[in-house]
C-alpha positions in Angstrom: -0.1 0.0 -0.1 1.0 3.5 -0.6 1.7 6.2 1.9 -1.7 7.9 1.3 -3.6 4.7 2.2 -1.5 4.4 5.3 -2.0 7.9 6.4 -5.7 7.6 5.6 -6.0 4.5 7.7 -4.3 6.2 10.8 -6.6 9.3 10.4 -9.6 7.5 12.1 -9.6 7.7 15.8 -11.2 4.1 16.2 -8.3 2.7 14.0 -5.8 4.7 16.0 -7.4 3.2 19.1 -7.0 -0.3 17.6 -3.3 0.3 16.9 -2.6 1.4 20.4 -4.3 -1.7 21.8 -2.1 -3.8 19.5 1.1 -2.2 21.0 0.7 -4.6 23.9 0.8 -7.6 21.6 -1.5 -10.0 19.5 -5.2 -9.7 20.0 -8.2 -11.4 18.5 -11.1 -9.5 16.8 -13.2 -10.5 19.7 -10.7 -9.1 22.3 -10.5 -5.9 20.1 -14.4 -5.6 19.9 -14.8 -5.9 23.7 -13.3 -2.5 24.1 -15.8 -0.7 21.7 -19.5 -0.1 21.5 -19.4 -1.1 17.9 -20.9 -4.1 15.8 -18.6 -7.0 14.9 -19.0 -5.8 11.3 -17.7 -2.3 12.0 -14.7 -3.8 13.8 -14.0 -6.1 10.8 -14.3 -3.1 8.6 -11.7 -1.2 10.5 -9.4 -4.3 10.8 -9.8 -4.7 7.0 -8.5 -1.1 6.3 -5.6 -1.4 8.7 -4.7 -4.7 7.0 -4.9 -3.2 3.5 -2.7 -0.3 4.6 -0.1 -2.8 5.9 -0.3 -1.5 9.5 -1.4 -4.7 10.9 -0.9 -8.6 9.9 -3.0 -11.4 11.0 -2.1 -15.0 11.9 -4.4 -18.0 12.4 -4.0 -20.4 15.4 -6.7 -23.0 15.9 -10.2 -21.3 15.6 -8.9 -17.7 16.2 -7.3 -14.9 14.0 -4.8 -12.8 15.7 -3.9 -9.3 14.8 -0.6 -7.6 15.5 1.2 -4.5 14.4 3.4 -4.5 11.4 6.3 -2.3 12.7 8.1 -2.0 9.4 5.2 0.1 8.0 5.5 2.5 11.0 9.2 2.8 10.4 8.7 3.8 6.9 6.2 6.4 7.8 8.4 8.0 10.4 11.5 7.8 8.0 9.3 9.8 5.4 8.3 12.4 8.1 11.6 12.8 9.2 12.8 13.4 5.7 10.4 16.3 5.4 12.1 18.2 8.3 15.6 18.1 6.9 18.7 18.3 9.3 17.5 19.3 12.7 21.0 20.3 13.4 21.2 22.9 10.6 20.8 26.5 11.5 18.3 28.5 9.6 
């Protein structure tokens, strides 16, 4: 996914809350849904957008799908943002 899709995915407060939850490790969709007053379909929609943007990955274990952060995409975003600022040690 491109940078615009990634930035669009993190622009939504619900998706940012989901990403914050995943900082602590893998979680199932059910565990994520417990923290919100949203339908399962809405949570699935948000997870789908985060997955399409490459911000999360899923893994299956028995009857469960676990979601976790894809740190490499966050690193790419940070590198891009830092490149916009130039050398912080430069004097203007």
